[in-house]
C-alpha positions as CSV (number, residue, x, y, z in Angstrom):
1,M,51.4,-129.4,43.8
2,S,54.5,-127.2,44.2
3,R,52.2,-124.2,44.9
4,L,50.4,-126.1,47.6
5,K,53.7,-127.1,49.2
6,E,54.7,-123.4,49.1
7,K,51.5,-122.3,50.8
8,K,51.4,-125.0,53.5
9,P,54.4,-123.7,55.4
10,L,52.7,-120.2,55.6
11,L,49.5,-121.7,56.9
12,E,51.4,-123.7,59.4
13,K,53.4,-120.6,60.5
14,L,50.1,-118.8,61.2
15,K,48.9,-121.7,63.4
16,N,52.2,-122.3,65.2
17,K,51.8,-121.7,68.9
18,Y,54.0,-119.3,70.8
19,R,54.3,-118.5,74.5
20,L,54.4,-114.9,75.7
21,T,55.9,-114.9,79.2
22,I,56.2,-112.0,81.6
23,S,58.6,-112.5,84.5
24,N,60.0,-110.5,87.4
25,E,63.5,-109.2,86.4
26,G,64.8,-109.5,89.9
27,T,63.5,-112.9,91.0
28,F,62.9,-114.4,87.5
29,D,59.5,-115.6,88.8
30,E,56.9,-116.0,86.0
31,V,54.2,-113.4,86.4
32,L,52.1,-114.1,83.3
33,S,52.2,-116.6,80.5
34,I,50.0,-116.5,77.4
35,R,49.9,-119.0,74.5
36,L,49.5,-117.2,71.2
37,S,49.5,-117.8,67.5
38,R,49.9,-115.4,64.6
39,L,46.3,-116.2,63.5
40,N,44.9,-115.4,67.0
41,V,46.8,-112.1,67.1
42,F,45.5,-111.0,63.6
43,T,42.0,-112.0,64.6
44,V,41.9,-110.1,67.9
45,T,43.6,-107.1,66.4
46,G,41.1,-106.9,63.6
47,L,38.1,-107.2,65.9
48,F,39.5,-104.6,68.2
49,S,40.0,-102.2,65.2
50,I,36.5,-102.7,64.0
51,I,35.0,-102.0,67.4
52,L,37.2,-99.0,67.9
53,I,36.2,-97.5,64.5
54,A,32.5,-98.1,65.3
55,L,32.7,-96.4,68.7
56,V,34.6,-93.4,67.2
57,T,32.0,-93.1,64.4
58,L,29.1,-93.2,66.9
59,L,30.8,-90.7,69.2
60,I,31.3,-88.2,66.4
61,A,27.8,-88.7,64.8
62,F,25.8,-88.3,68.0
63,T,27.8,-85.9,70.1
64,P,28.9,-82.3,69.7
65,L,32.4,-83.5,68.9
66,R,31.4,-83.6,65.2
67,E,31.5,-79.8,65.2
68,Y,35.3,-79.9,65.7
69,I,35.8,-81.7,62.5
70,P,37.3,-79.3,59.9
71,G,34.7,-78.2,57.4
72,Y,31.7,-79.3,59.4
73,P,29.2,-76.4,60.0
74,D,28.6,-75.5,63.6
75,G,25.2,-75.1,65.2
76,E,24.9,-71.4,64.4
77,M,25.8,-71.9,60.8
78,R,23.3,-74.7,60.4
79,K,20.6,-72.5,62.0
80,N,21.4,-69.7,59.5
81,I,21.3,-72.1,56.6
82,E,17.8,-73.3,57.7
83,N,16.6,-69.7,58.2
84,N,17.9,-68.7,54.8
85,A,16.2,-71.7,53.2
86,V,12.9,-70.7,54.8
87,L,13.4,-67.0,53.8
88,V,14.2,-67.9,50.2
89,D,11.1,-70.2,50.0
90,S,8.9,-67.4,51.3
91,L,10.4,-64.9,48.8
92,I,9.8,-67.3,45.9
93,L,6.2,-67.7,47.1
94,E,5.7,-63.9,47.4
95,L,7.1,-63.3,43.9
96,D,4.8,-66.0,42.5
97,Q,1.8,-64.5,44.2
98,K,2.7,-61.0,42.8
99,D,3.1,-62.4,39.3
100,R,-0.3,-64.0,39.5
101,F,-1.8,-60.8,40.8
102,F,-0.5,-58.7,38.0
103,Q,-1.4,-61.4,35.4
104,G,-5.0,-61.3,36.8
105,I,-5.1,-57.5,36.4
106,R,-3.8,-57.7,32.8
107,N,-6.4,-60.3,31.9
108,V,-9.2,-58.2,33.5
109,I,-8.1,-55.2,31.4
110,S,-7.7,-57.2,28.2
111,G,-10.7,-59.4,28.7
112,N,-8.8,-62.6,28.2
113,D,-10.0,-66.0,29.3
114,F,-8.9,-66.9,32.8
115,D,-8.9,-70.7,32.4
116,N,-5.3,-70.7,31.2
117,V,-4.0,-67.8,33.2
118,L,-2.6,-69.7,36.2
119,E,-0.4,-72.7,36.1
120,N,-2.1,-73.9,39.3
121,P,-5.7,-72.7,39.2
122,A,-7.0,-70.9,42.2
123,D,-9.6,-73.6,42.9
124,S,-6.8,-75.6,44.2
125,I,-6.7,-73.5,47.3
126,V,-10.4,-74.0,48.0
127,D,-11.1,-76.8,50.5
128,P,-13.0,-79.6,48.8
129,R,-15.3,-79.7,51.8
130,Y,-16.8,-76.4,50.6
131,K,-17.2,-77.3,46.9
132,D,-20.8,-78.2,47.4
133,L,-21.5,-75.6,50.1
134,S,-24.7,-73.7,49.4
135,F,-25.8,-70.5,51.1
136,S,-29.5,-69.9,51.3
137,T,-30.6,-66.4,50.4
138,S,-32.3,-64.6,53.3
139,S,-35.1,-62.2,52.9
140,N,-32.7,-59.3,53.6
141,D,-30.5,-60.5,50.7
142,S,-33.5,-60.7,48.4
143,V,-34.6,-57.1,49.2
144,F,-31.1,-55.8,48.8
145,R,-30.6,-57.5,45.5
146,K,-33.9,-56.1,44.2
147,E,-33.0,-52.6,45.3
148,H,-29.5,-52.9,43.8
149,E,-30.6,-54.3,40.5
150,E,-33.3,-51.6,40.1
151,D,-30.7,-48.9,41.1
152,E,-28.2,-50.2,38.5
153,K,-30.7,-50.9,35.7
154,Y,-30.5,-47.5,34.0
155,N,-26.9,-46.7,35.0
156,L,-25.2,-45.9,31.7
157,S,-21.9,-45.0,33.2
158,L,-20.9,-48.7,33.9
159,G,-18.0,-49.7,31.8
160,S,-17.6,-46.2,30.3
161,A,-15.1,-43.5,30.7
162,A,-17.7,-41.2,32.3
163,K,-17.0,-39.7,35.7
164,P,-18.3,-42.0,38.5
165,R,-21.1,-40.6,40.6
166,G,-20.7,-40.0,44.3
167,L,-20.0,-43.1,46.3
168,L,-22.3,-41.9,49.1
169,N,-25.2,-42.7,46.7
170,T,-23.9,-46.2,46.1
171,L,-25.7,-48.9,48.1
172,F,-23.0,-51.3,49.5
173,F,-23.7,-54.7,50.9
174,P,-21.9,-55.2,54.2
175,P,-19.1,-57.9,53.8
176,M,-20.2,-59.4,57.2
177,S,-21.9,-58.5,60.4
178,G,-19.8,-58.3,63.6
179,L,-18.0,-56.1,66.0
180,I,-15.4,-53.6,64.8
181,S,-12.1,-54.3,66.6
182,N,-9.9,-51.9,64.8
183,H,-10.9,-48.8,62.8
184,Y,-9.4,-47.2,59.7
185,D,-6.4,-45.0,60.5
186,S,-4.2,-43.8,57.7
187,K,-1.8,-42.2,60.1
188,I,-0.5,-45.6,61.2
189,E,-1.0,-47.1,57.7
190,H,-4.0,-49.2,58.7
191,F,-6.0,-48.7,55.5
192,G,-9.0,-50.8,56.5
193,T,-11.5,-51.9,59.1
194,D,-11.2,-55.0,61.2
195,I,-14.4,-56.9,62.0
196,V,-14.5,-59.7,64.5
197,G,-16.9,-62.6,64.0
198,G,-17.3,-66.4,64.4
199,M,-14.8,-68.7,62.8
200,N,-15.8,-69.6,59.2
201,A,-18.5,-67.0,59.1
202,R,-19.8,-66.0,55.6
203,I,-18.0,-63.1,53.9
204,S,-19.9,-61.4,51.0
205,S,-19.0,-59.2,48.1
206,I,-20.0,-55.5,48.7
207,L,-20.9,-55.0,45.0
208,D,-21.0,-56.7,41.6
209,G,-17.5,-57.2,40.3
210,T,-14.7,-59.4,39.0
211,V,-12.2,-61.3,41.2
212,I,-8.7,-60.1,40.3
213,F,-6.8,-61.9,43.1
214,S,-7.6,-65.0,45.0
215,E,-4.5,-66.5,46.6
216,W,-2.6,-67.1,49.9
217,T,0.0,-64.6,51.1
218,L,2.6,-64.9,53.9
219,N,1.5,-61.9,55.9
220,T,-2.3,-61.7,55.4
221,G,-3.1,-65.3,54.7
222,Y,-5.9,-66.1,52.2
223,V,-6.8,-62.8,50.4
224,I,-9.4,-62.1,47.8
225,Q,-9.7,-58.8,45.8
226,I,-12.6,-57.7,43.7
227,Q,-12.6,-55.0,41.0
228,H,-15.9,-53.2,40.8
229,S,-17.2,-50.5,38.4
230,N,-16.1,-46.9,38.8
231,N,-12.5,-47.8,39.7
232,L,-13.6,-49.2,43.0
233,L,-11.6,-52.1,44.6
234,S,-12.5,-54.1,47.7
235,I,-10.0,-56.3,49.6
236,Y,-10.8,-59.1,52.1
237,K,-7.9,-60.5,54.2
238,H,-7.2,-63.2,56.8
239,N,-9.8,-65.6,55.4
240,S,-9.9,-69.3,56.3
241,E,-11.2,-70.4,52.9
242,L,-11.6,-68.8,49.5
243,L,-14.8,-69.6,47.6
244,K,-14.1,-67.8,44.4
245,K,-11.2,-67.9,42.0
246,T,-9.4,-65.3,39.9
247,G,-11.5,-64.2,36.9
248,E,-14.9,-65.1,38.3
249,H,-17.7,-62.6,38.3
250,V,-19.6,-62.1,41.6
251,K,-22.8,-60.5,42.6
252,A,-23.4,-58.1,45.5
253,G,-24.0,-60.1,48.6
254,E,-22.6,-63.3,47.1
255,A,-20.4,-65.4,49.4
256,I,-16.8,-65.2,48.4
257,A,-14.9,-66.4,51.5
258,L,-15.1,-67.7,55.0
259,L,-13.8,-65.8,58.0
260,G,-10.5,-67.0,59.4
261,N,-7.2,-66.3,61.2
262,S,-4.7,-66.9,58.4
263,G,-1.4,-65.1,57.8
264,E,1.4,-64.0,60.1
265,L,0.0,-60.5,60.8
266,T,-3.2,-61.5,62.7
267,S,-4.2,-61.6,66.3
268,G,-7.3,-63.7,66.0
269,P,-10.3,-64.6,63.8
270,H,-11.3,-61.4,62.0
271,L,-11.8,-59.8,58.6
272,H,-9.5,-57.0,57.5
273,F,-11.6,-55.1,54.9
274,E,-10.2,-52.4,52.7
275,L,-12.0,-50.1,50.2
276,W,-10.0,-48.3,47.5
277,H,-11.2,-45.8,44.9
278,N,-9.0,-44.5,42.1
279,G,-6.0,-45.8,43.9
280,R,-6.9,-44.0,47.2
281,A,-7.8,-45.8,50.4
282,L,-11.2,-45.0,51.8
283,N,-12.6,-45.4,55.3
284,P,-15.1,-48.3,54.9
285,E,-17.2,-47.1,57.8
286,D,-18.1,-43.9,55.9
287,Y,-19.9,-46.0,53.3
288,I,-20.9,-49.3,54.9
289,K,-22.8,-50.1,58.0
290,F,-21.3,-53.1,59.6
């Protein structure tokens, strides 16, 4: 009871009414008179403080004033941070692609199984829409296959250390039919031939071989590389879809990709085709009729 008696005067003090009067000093006329209590003053002051804090917070959060807060990054710094994050992500992707490429080469050389080579198998980059895609073999394909198989039947140099025969005597299957938009030119480091065609047109392997790289790259988009006999390597860039994965064996004329416009270094739907022999770039037009 004693505690309640002690608290009662405090509550009464908060509710006690006071009059705030403003008067003219010269005439003593009353200009303004306001009735107040301590409780009213505390309530109004608290609400005003909350509203003021909310307004200041909104002003700082949604206006450029926040850049003047010590330690807060300015617009240029935030842009640099975003650019660096994108660059680091691209570098990580490029390093991962290179690691997979070299791992594919090592497995081709050693003859290991490709099922466990990649942490993320290359079929993950093939659009499920093309999983059941079938390409009917034309009469020209059949004739070429027959000629190629007959030509290679008695070739004892395949897989051996013997010198490869002249490439001019090798029958290549054209990767696709179309118009050549850019020719091979080693002087400007354009080590291939650009062929223009319809979007998602079929791209075929030029010879029998093994896929050693089938991935996406930043500059040239979806790329597939095939290792053939006699140290011959064919490269197909800027594809829209890859139909073969690393480690698969392909036949000459077999569909391996679809024409596209992927990668940063492209100006439109086309195939950038490269042909390499013993580590040296060749002019594809000297050996293949597009």
